[in-house]
C-alpha positions as CSV (number, residue, x, y, z in Angstrom):
1,M,113.7,207.4,81.6
2,F,116.9,208.7,80.1
3,L,120.0,207.5,81.9
4,A,123.1,209.7,82.1
5,G,126.3,208.6,80.5
6,P,127.2,206.8,77.2
7,I,125.5,203.5,78.1
8,G,122.3,205.3,79.2
9,Y,122.4,207.5,76.0
10,R,122.7,204.4,73.8
11,R,119.9,202.7,75.7
12,S,117.6,205.7,75.3
13,M,118.4,206.0,71.6
14,R,117.4,202.4,71.1
15,V,114.1,203.2,72.7
16,V,113.7,206.2,70.4
17,V,114.6,204.3,67.3
18,T,112.1,201.5,68.2
19,L,109.3,204.1,68.1
20,L,110.6,206.0,65.2
21,S,111.0,202.9,63.1
22,S,107.3,202.2,63.3
23,L,106.1,205.8,63.5
24,V,108.4,208.3,62.0
25,V,110.6,206.5,59.5
26,A,108.1,203.8,58.4
27,G,105.1,206.0,58.9
28,C,105.6,209.7,58.9
29,A,108.8,210.4,57.2
30,A,108.2,207.6,54.9
31,G,104.7,208.7,53.9
32,T,102.2,206.0,53.0
33,G,103.4,203.0,54.8
34,T,103.0,200.1,52.4
35,T,103.4,196.5,53.7
36,T,105.9,195.5,51.1
37,P,109.6,196.4,50.9
38,S,110.2,199.6,49.1
39,S,113.4,200.4,47.1
40,S,115.5,203.4,48.0
41,P,114.4,206.7,46.5
42,S,115.9,207.6,43.2
43,T,118.2,210.6,42.9
44,A,117.9,210.6,39.2
45,A,115.3,212.2,37.0
46,P,111.9,210.3,37.0
47,T,111.4,207.8,34.3
48,A,109.5,209.3,31.4
49,V,106.3,207.3,31.5
50,A,102.7,208.4,31.2
51,G,101.0,208.7,34.6
52,G,97.4,208.8,33.5
53,P,94.6,208.3,33.5
54,V,94.2,210.8,36.3
55,A,90.9,211.8,37.9
56,A,89.9,215.3,37.0
57,C,89.2,216.1,40.6
58,V,92.8,215.7,41.6
59,V,94.2,217.9,38.9
60,G,95.3,221.4,40.2
61,N,97.4,223.2,42.7
62,W,97.0,222.0,46.3
63,Q,98.4,222.7,49.8
64,T,98.4,220.3,52.7
65,T,96.4,221.3,55.7
66,E,97.2,218.3,57.9
67,A,99.2,215.1,58.1
68,S,98.3,212.6,60.7
69,V,99.3,209.1,61.7
70,V,98.5,206.6,64.4
71,A,100.9,203.6,64.9
72,G,101.0,200.7,67.3
73,G,102.6,197.4,67.9
74,P,104.0,195.0,70.5
75,L,106.9,197.3,71.4
76,G,105.2,200.7,71.3
77,S,102.6,203.0,70.0
78,G,102.3,206.7,69.0
79,S,100.7,209.4,67.0
80,A,101.7,212.4,65.0
81,S,100.1,215.5,63.5
82,G,101.1,218.7,61.7
83,G,102.6,218.9,58.2
84,S,100.6,221.8,56.8
85,G,102.1,224.0,54.0
86,V,103.3,221.5,51.5
87,K,102.5,222.5,48.0
88,V,101.4,219.8,45.5
89,K,100.8,220.3,41.8
90,V,99.1,217.6,39.8
91,A,98.9,217.8,36.0
92,A,96.3,216.1,33.9
93,T,99.2,213.8,32.6
94,G,99.9,212.6,36.1
95,Q,103.1,214.6,36.5
96,T,103.2,215.6,40.1
97,E,105.4,218.1,41.9
98,V,105.7,218.3,45.7
99,D,107.3,221.3,47.3
100,F,108.2,220.9,51.0
101,T,109.6,224.4,51.3
102,G,106.8,225.8,53.5
103,M,106.1,222.6,55.4
104,Q,105.3,223.0,59.1
105,P,106.8,220.4,61.5
106,I,105.0,217.1,62.2
107,M,104.9,216.6,66.0
108,F,105.0,213.1,67.3
109,S,104.4,211.5,70.7
110,G,104.3,207.9,71.8
111,T,105.7,205.2,74.0
112,A,108.3,202.6,73.3
113,M,109.3,199.9,75.7
114,G,107.6,201.9,78.5
115,T,109.4,205.1,77.7
116,T,107.8,208.3,76.4
117,V,109.2,209.6,73.2
118,K,108.4,213.1,71.8
119,G,109.7,215.4,69.1
120,Q,109.1,216.7,65.6
121,F,110.4,216.4,62.1
122,V,110.2,218.4,58.9
123,H,111.1,217.9,55.2
124,T,112.6,220.5,52.9
125,G,113.2,220.5,49.2
126,K,111.2,219.4,46.2
127,A,110.3,216.1,44.6
128,T,108.7,215.1,41.3
129,G,107.0,212.0,40.1
130,Q,104.2,210.4,38.1
131,I,100.9,209.2,39.5
132,R,97.7,207.6,38.1
133,T,94.3,207.1,39.6
134,G,92.5,204.9,37.1
135,D,89.1,206.2,36.2
136,A,89.4,209.9,35.1
137,T,85.8,210.6,36.2
138,S,85.9,209.1,39.7
139,F,86.0,211.0,43.0
140,N,87.8,208.2,44.9
141,G,90.0,205.3,44.2
142,A,93.6,204.2,44.0
143,W,96.5,206.7,43.9
144,E,99.4,204.9,42.4
145,P,103.0,205.9,41.6
146,V,104.3,205.2,38.0
147,G,108.0,204.8,37.6
148,K,110.5,206.2,40.0
149,A,110.1,209.6,41.7
150,N,113.0,212.1,42.0
151,W,113.8,212.6,45.8
152,G,117.3,213.9,45.3
153,D,116.5,217.3,46.7
154,V,114.4,216.2,49.7
155,K,115.9,216.4,53.2
156,V,114.6,215.7,56.7
157,T,115.4,217.2,60.1
158,L,114.4,215.3,63.2
159,E,114.5,216.8,66.7
160,L,113.8,214.9,69.9
161,T,112.6,216.5,73.2
162,E,112.0,213.3,75.2
163,P,113.5,211.1,76.6
164,L,116.4,213.3,75.6
165,K,117.1,216.4,73.6
166,A,118.9,215.5,70.4
167,K,118.8,216.1,66.6
168,P,119.5,212.6,65.1
169,F,118.8,213.9,61.5
170,D,119.9,217.4,60.6
171,N,119.0,218.4,57.0
172,L,119.7,214.8,56.0
173,P,118.9,213.5,52.5
174,I,115.9,211.3,52.8
175,A,117.8,208.5,51.0
176,S,120.2,208.2,53.9
177,V,117.3,207.9,56.4
178,V,115.8,205.1,54.3
179,D,119.0,203.2,53.9
180,N,119.6,203.2,57.7
181,A,116.0,202.2,58.5
182,T,116.0,199.5,55.8
183,N,119.3,197.9,56.8
184,S,119.0,198.0,60.6
185,Q,115.5,198.6,61.9
186,T,112.6,197.7,59.7
187,G,113.9,194.8,57.6
188,G,113.1,196.6,54.4
189,V,109.4,197.3,55.2
190,V,109.8,201.0,54.5
191,D,107.9,203.3,52.3
192,V,109.7,206.5,51.4
193,D,107.2,208.3,49.2
194,P,105.4,211.1,51.1
195,L,102.5,212.2,48.9
196,L,103.9,210.3,45.9
197,G,103.4,206.7,47.2
198,K,100.6,204.2,46.9
199,A,97.5,205.4,48.7
200,K,93.7,205.8,48.4
201,Y,92.4,209.2,47.3
202,D,89.1,210.9,48.1
203,C,88.0,214.1,46.5
204,G,85.6,216.5,48.2
205,T,84.7,220.1,47.4
206,N,88.1,221.6,46.8
207,T,89.6,219.0,49.2
208,L,91.8,215.9,48.6
209,T,92.6,213.2,51.2
210,L,95.3,210.6,50.6
211,T,95.1,207.6,52.9
212,P,97.5,204.7,53.0
213,E,95.8,201.5,51.7
214,D,96.6,199.5,54.8
215,N,96.1,202.5,57.2
216,K,99.8,202.2,58.2
217,G,101.4,205.6,57.6
218,V,100.4,209.2,57.0
219,T,97.0,210.4,56.0
220,W,97.4,213.7,54.1
221,K,94.6,216.3,53.8
222,L,94.9,219.0,51.2
223,T,93.0,222.0,50.0
224,K,92.9,223.2,46.5
225,T,94.4,226.6,46.0
226,S,93.9,227.0,42.3
227,D,93.3,225.3,39.0
228,L,96.2,224.8,36.7
229,D,97.1,227.6,34.3
230,K,95.5,227.1,31.0
């Protein structure tokens, strides 16, 4: 329960951060939730490296229909869903563009140290990077980043509704969120690559699902909107 006054506010914020560290920052805002430390996102242009081979089924223009995550640990647990409207373009070379401009908020709810935490967050901006999937003819397998992605334009806004109303992040560059989480909350176990990080992919009929390899983080579901222009 939120306690009034500066001490109560700080205590409530510690509860919030406990959950967000495992759910929002390390899971949702971060993306794929790897179990190894991740470096801070690059604000420079991506390294010019070949991303392929890329499975033919992932090439095209896509749009997210759902992002979901379930997280749990000794200090708390939670879940999140939402995140539709993100546009993703994957070229046959592995060059990938992610446009968060139309993203719908991801709503989260959970408990940390016995306190209910609720709120939402959303990304804005665009990111680019390179991916590879291995076998170009497969319909499922590894989705791997190649080189460093460009996250310089991506920002995040985080709003809380319980146990207090607040906006800890307001149009904040994602690199700042990662630095704070890495230094003080997650000990470096942070993945900051939504849709461009290491995952497993699975193609269906005009659908694409990206699932974190260790099931810690966001599962993204996408629908194909069109083939690439010839």
